[in-house]
N, C-alpha and C positions, 0 to 999 in steps of 0.2 A: 158303292165305293169298294175298290179292290182291297183285299186283305193284305197287309204288309207286316213285316217283322217290326218289332219294337226297335227304335233306333238305339244303337249301342252307345253307352256313355263311358268315358274314362276320366278319372279324376285328374284335373289339371292343377288345381291349387287349393289351398285353404287359407283363410284369413283369421288371425288370432289377435285379440285385444291384449295389449301389454302395458305394464306399469313403467318399466325402465327399458326403453328401447336399446340403449347402449349395452346394457348387461345382456340382453337377449341376443343382440347381434354378436357380441363377443363369444357367447356360448355356441350359437349355431354356426358361426363362421370358423372359429378357432378350435372348437371341439368336434363338431359334426361335419365340417368341411364345406359349408355353403359359401356362396359369394353374393355380395350385395350387387344387384343389377341396377337398381335405382333407389333413391331416397329423397323425400321431399315433404314439405308442409301441406296440410289440407285444412282449410279453415283457420280459425284463430288459435286453437289449442291442441291440434292433432298433427301427428307426423306419421308418414307411412314409409316402410322400408320393404323392398321387394328382394327376395333371395331365391337362389336356385343352384342346383348342381347339374342341371340338364340343359345342354345347348339348344334343345328344341323347345324349352319352356322358359320364357322370360322370367317367370316367377313360379315357384312351387309353393312358396309361403309368402304371405303379406302380413307384416306386423303393423298394427295401428295403435299408436299411443294416444293418451288423453281421453280414453273412454272409461266409464265406470268399472270398478273392480267386479269380477265375476267369481262365483264360487265353483271350485273344481271338484270333480267327482273322483272316485277310485280310478287309478291309472289304467286298469284293464278294461274299464267300460267307457272311459272318456279320454281318448288319446288319438294322436296322429301316428301312422305307421309308415316306416321307410324300409324298402327292400334293399338289401345289399347282396353282393355276389358270392360270398363264400364264408365258411366258418372262420377262416383267418381274418376276414374283414370284421366279423362280429366280435372276435377276440380283441382286435385292435380298437374297436369302438369301446368295448368294456374297459380296456386299459386307459383310454383317453378320458372316459367318464370318471374313473378312479383318480387320475391325475388332476382333473378339474375339481374334484371333491364332491362329486355327486354321490349321495348315499341312497341306500334302499333299492339298488338295482336288482330286479327280479329276473333271473334266467328261467325260461320256460321252454319245454319241448312240447309242441303242439302236434307232433306226428307228421304233419304236412309242412311244418316250418319250425325253425329254432329261433328263439326270440330273446331279446333283452327289453324289459319294461323299466321305465324310470321317469322321473319328473325333471323338467327343465328348471332353471333358477326361479321361475315364477309359479311353479306348480302345475304347469301344463303337462299332461301325460303324453309320453312318447314310447314308441316301440320301434326297435331296429331288428330286422329279421332276415334270415336267408331261407329260401325254400328248401325243403327236403325233396328227395326223389320219390316220395310216397304221397298217396292220397288216403285219408282216413276220415271217417265221419267226425264232424265237429259239433259241440265243443270236446276237445281232448286237451288235457294239460298234465304234464309230468315234469319232474325236475330235469335240469340240464346242467351238466358239468363241463364247461368249456375248457377245463384243464386237460381233458381227454383228447386223444387224437381223433381226426375226422372219421376214420374207419370204425373206431369204437363207438362213437356217438351214433353213427348210422346203424351199426349192428344192434346196439341196445334199443334204438328206436324201432327197428324192424321187429325185434323180438316182442316188444310191447304192443304192436298194432297189427301184426300179420293175421291175427284171428278175428279182427273186426270185419263185420259183414260187408262194409264198403271198401275195405282195403284193396288197393290196386296201385300199380305204378302211376306216378303223376301224369306221365305222358298219355297213358290210356284214358285217365279221367278227363284230361284236357281235350282229347280227341272226341270223346263222347259228348262233352259239354259244348264243343264247337258245333257238332252236329245238331244238338238241341237249339243252339242260337240260330242256326241256319235253317231251322224248320224241318230237319230230316228226322227228328225224333221228338214227338210231341209230349213225352212223359213230363210230369210236373216236377 
């Protein structure tokens, strides 16, 4: 049998059990900017709602109501993550979370990304982040002050990670990883 590369997977959607579908849709649509693409009943006691922000994905999240309650873990280890385009976008999300009354938002500088961690109204962990222009070995976590301007955040991040043995511009790391995926570099 010929040797082939492992098929690449990209995350399409996640499914989340919810207690109050209307509350969850209100938060995800009115605070985070998702749209309901479909909603309907399944069986006798369950309802599903499909939501997305991507015209190439009918649904990025599916909420299912009528399921047993689940216990949630600490938000950093049990969460869904959403990429956004800029630090201004991240600031806007932070403001919307504050307006919605979400407490306990945790801003984190991962060196390779700047993130906000928080829980939705039912305790599901969420992360909204923007990529930094850097690669640094993970895990890495430091404080993040979004009241600073973009250049200050980038400069402070660089100062904290530039001596890490894996530090490099993100584009270089991506190119190297692309080569590994394509079988050009077999290192583990």
